[in-house]
N, CA, C and O of each residue as an XYZ file, in Angstrom:
320
protein
N      12.576     81.728    159.449
C      12.756     82.643    158.590
C      12.341     82.402    156.906
O      12.679     81.402    156.272
N      11.727     83.275    156.479
C      11.250     82.924    155.042
C      12.252     83.159    154.028
O      12.995     84.130    154.170
N      12.385     82.329    152.924
C      13.206     82.479    151.771
C      12.880     83.714    150.748
O      11.732     84.033    150.441
N      13.909     84.276    150.328
C      13.605     85.318    149.668
C      13.265     85.019    148.131
O      13.635     83.951    147.644
N      12.628     85.871    147.436
C      12.026     85.319    146.119
C      13.300     84.702    145.345
O      13.213     83.604    144.795
N      14.378     85.391    145.332
C      15.404     84.850    144.413
C      15.751     83.506    145.036
O      15.885     82.618    144.195
N      15.950     83.094    146.439
C      16.003     82.003    146.777
C      14.941     80.782    146.493
O      15.296     79.628    146.253
N      13.818     81.151    146.548
C      12.633     80.310    146.071
C      12.696     79.945    144.515
O      12.394     78.811    144.143
N      13.111     80.974    143.583
C      13.207     80.712    142.167
C      14.483     79.653    141.966
O      14.486     78.650    141.253
N      15.477     80.124    142.729
C      16.482     78.972    142.531
C      16.221     77.629    142.861
O      16.493     76.701    142.100
N      15.613     77.470    144.157
C      15.218     75.967    144.564
C      14.280     75.572    143.475
O      14.534     74.540    142.853
N      13.147     76.326    143.152
C      12.141     75.817    142.303
C      12.393     75.777    140.810
O      11.654     75.032    140.166
N      13.158     76.342    140.273
C      13.455     76.285    138.904
C      14.989     76.633    138.474
O      15.352     76.040    137.459
N      15.766     77.331    138.964
C      17.038     77.496    138.352
C      17.861     76.296    138.652
O      18.691     75.985    137.798
N      17.761     75.517    139.804
C      18.740     74.647    140.401
C      18.304     73.280    139.345
O      19.093     72.355    139.154
N      17.019     73.334    138.757
C      16.279     72.122    138.139
C      16.969     71.882    136.755
O      16.815     70.774    136.241
N      17.648     72.741    136.167
C      18.146     72.848    134.851
C      19.528     73.153    134.661
O      20.003     74.197    135.106
N      20.287     72.214    133.956
C      21.828     72.427    133.981
C      22.149     73.971    133.262
O      21.531     74.293    132.247
N      22.988     74.726    133.772
C      23.175     75.926    133.306
C      24.635     75.645    132.765
O      25.491     75.434    133.625
N      25.018     75.618    131.425
C      26.068     75.715    130.695
C      27.071     76.682    130.812
O      28.236     76.508    130.456
N      26.652     77.627    131.273
C      27.562     79.052    131.522
C      28.297     78.956    132.854
O      29.182     79.749    133.174
N      27.908     78.001    133.571
C      28.549     78.138    134.865
C      29.639     77.026    135.108
O      29.524     75.834    134.823
N      30.685     77.628    135.672
C      32.107     76.858    135.854
C      31.719     75.833    137.067
O      30.810     75.947    137.890
N      32.697     74.792    136.920
C      32.588     73.712    138.069
C      32.358     74.270    139.523
O      31.451     73.916    140.276
N      33.330     75.198    139.787
C      33.352     75.837    141.079
C      31.783     76.434    141.426
O      31.200     76.203    142.485
N      31.324     77.112    140.493
C      30.084     77.642    140.522
C      28.769     76.702    140.628
O      27.697     76.899    141.200
N      29.219     75.666    139.909
C      28.322     74.491    140.109
C      28.273     73.909    141.700
O      27.197     73.799    142.288
N      29.312     73.620    142.203
C      29.590     73.237    143.564
C      29.030     74.477    144.469
O      28.486     74.279    145.555
N      29.187     75.544    144.010
C      28.625     76.423    145.077
C      27.013     76.518    145.016
O      26.382     77.056    145.925
N      26.498     76.054    144.073
C      25.081     75.894    143.783
C      24.602     75.025    144.707
O      23.699     75.346    145.479
N      25.287     73.599    144.705
C      24.961     72.426    145.359
C      25.077     72.890    146.844
O      24.160     72.589    147.607
N      26.211     73.648    147.331
C      26.060     73.943    148.577
C      24.872     74.856    149.092
O      24.295     74.798    150.178
N      24.649     75.750    147.981
C      23.465     76.651    148.435
C      22.198     75.950    148.476
O      21.414     76.195    149.393
N      21.858     74.923    147.389
C      20.612     74.268    147.670
C      20.534     73.633    148.928
O      19.579     73.691    149.702
N      21.831     72.889    149.122
C      21.585     72.193    150.675
C      21.141     73.009    151.858
O      20.268     72.654    152.650
N      21.804     74.110    151.907
C      21.387     75.191    152.937
C      20.120     75.608    152.794
O      19.440     75.656    153.820
N      19.537     75.986    151.566
C      18.154     76.368    151.407
C      17.007     75.189    151.510
O      15.871     75.407    151.933
N      17.429     74.046    151.107
C      16.338     73.308    151.351
C      15.796     72.878    152.563
O      16.289     73.304    153.607
N      14.641     71.922    152.591
C      14.305     71.625    154.101
C      15.222     71.093    155.035
O      15.043     71.122    156.253
N      16.141     70.639    154.502
C      17.150     69.845    155.432
C      18.051     71.072    156.210
O      18.638     70.795    157.256
N      18.105     72.157    155.751
C      18.913     73.340    156.244
C      20.304     73.094    156.807
O      20.617     73.422    157.952
N      21.131     72.494    155.933
C      22.403     72.271    156.069
C      23.111     73.616    156.603
O      22.856     74.727    156.137
N      24.019     73.379    157.624
C      25.051     74.672    157.675
C      25.807     74.943    156.645
O      25.975     74.030    155.837
N      26.372     76.077    156.431
C      27.547     76.395    155.446
C      28.708     75.320    155.573
O      29.256     74.831    154.585
N      28.995     75.036    156.735
C      30.283     74.152    157.028
C      29.822     72.754    156.297
O      30.370     72.300    155.293
N      28.764     72.182    156.953
C      28.356     70.937    156.780
C      28.035     70.712    155.235
O      28.473     69.689    154.709
N      27.348     71.550    154.539
C      27.173     71.552    152.877
C      28.663     71.596    152.361
O      28.954     70.760    151.507
N      29.370     72.232    152.665
C      30.673     72.340    152.099
C      31.526     70.788    152.293
O      32.220     70.259    151.425
N      31.305     70.358    153.399
C      31.906     68.967    153.848
C      31.171     67.964    152.941
O      31.914     67.127    152.428
N      29.993     67.886    152.670
C      29.318     66.831    151.899
C      29.692     67.117    150.748
O      30.256     66.112    150.314
N      29.706     68.161    149.768
C      30.275     68.257    148.378
C      31.728     67.802    148.445
O      32.077     66.979    147.598
N      32.586     68.207    149.300
C      33.951     67.515    149.236
C      33.794     66.255    149.451
O      34.478     65.580    148.682
N      33.173     65.657    150.181
C      33.031     64.292    150.532
C      32.635     63.466    149.249
O      33.024     62.315    149.054
N      31.946     64.068    148.527
C      31.233     63.411    147.119
C      31.764     64.235    146.102
O      31.006     64.656    145.229
N      33.207     64.579    146.094
C      33.894     65.321    145.083
C      33.837     64.848    143.622
O      33.629     65.556    142.637
N      34.092     63.335    143.665
C      34.111     62.429    142.429
C      32.740     62.399    141.742
O      32.634     62.463    140.517
N      31.772     62.306    142.514
C      30.385     62.148    142.012
C      29.915     63.417    141.460
O      29.250     63.466    140.425
N      30.272     64.494    142.175
C      29.851     65.992    141.758
C      30.754     66.149    140.589
O      30.117     66.572    139.625
N      31.709     66.003    140.393
C      32.535     66.178    139.073
C      32.080     65.388    138.246
O      32.026     65.996    137.177
N      31.697     64.312    138.122
C      31.081     63.350    137.152
C      29.802     63.790    136.755
O      29.467     63.657    135.578
N      28.939     64.367    137.703
C      27.670     64.956    137.414
C      27.566     66.253    136.520
O      26.707     66.502    135.674
N      28.845     67.163    136.978
C      28.913     68.330    136.175
C      29.268     68.051    134.648
O      28.820     68.661    133.678
N      30.218     66.939    134.650
C      30.477     66.708    133.067
C      29.363     65.918    132.355
O      29.373     65.844    131.126
N      28.350     65.296    133.129
C      27.184     64.856    132.523
C      26.021     65.799    132.401
O      24.921     65.561    131.903
N      26.496     67.004    132.990
C      25.457     68.216    132.798
C      24.130     68.053    133.618
O      23.049     68.437    133.172
N      24.283     67.441    134.881
C      23.270     66.864    135.595
C      22.638     68.206    136.368
O      23.449     69.048    136.754
N      21.576     68.372    136.544
C      20.905     69.728    137.154
C      21.652     69.733    138.852
O      21.944     68.713    139.477
N      21.805     70.885    139.241
C      22.214     70.961    140.626
C      21.233     70.344    141.648
O      21.642     69.554    142.499
N      19.885     70.723    141.556
C      19.035     69.872    142.504
C      18.995     68.315    142.532
O      18.760     67.729    143.588
N      19.200     67.723    141.496
C      19.412     66.619    141.334
C      20.348     65.677    142.196
O      20.137     64.610    142.773
N      21.646     66.616    142.039
C      22.842     66.051    142.725
C      22.699     66.582    144.094
O      23.062     65.827    144.996
N      22.283     67.629    144.386
C      22.147     67.906    145.937
C      21.093     67.092    146.633
O      21.266     66.834    147.825
N      20.026     66.662    146.018
C      19.366     65.723    146.667
C      19.839     64.470    146.749
O      19.438     63.794    147.696
N      20.681     63.942    145.901
C      21.298     62.582    145.906
C      22.288     62.651    147.078
O      22.178     61.756    147.915
N      23.209     63.552    147.256
C      24.178     63.527    148.354
C      23.701     63.986    149.564
O      24.216     63.662    150.634
N      22.575     64.854    149.446
C      22.217     65.457    150.762
C      21.338     64.588    151.531
O      21.379     64.709    152.756
N      20.478     63.653    150.968
C      19.435     63.031    151.823
C      19.977     61.904    152.601
O      19.431     61.624    153.668
N      21.046     61.189    152.163
C      21.624     60.195    152.650
C      22.597     60.613    153.893
O      23.031     59.770    154.678
N      22.916     62.118    153.995
C      23.863     62.429    154.881
C      23.076     63.390    155.876
O      23.766     63.860    156.780
N      22.010     63.677    155.851
C      21.327     64.770    156.768
C      20.974     64.166    158.047
O      20.427     64.842    158.918
């Protein structure tokens, strides 16, 4: 199945810049979305589990204003 233009834009640009207007919950949601859309194709359940498993790392990344893509790649690569 082909990704929508919105999904492609999210993966290729939006997720690569920290969005200061997003809450921590939105940040976690974006990480889950990235994990489901990237080439690893995590299920919604698995993406949620990984984000929960790395909660402290994700929280620190949010505080440091790390881009969603960087964190999703860091936690998703070793778990896939």
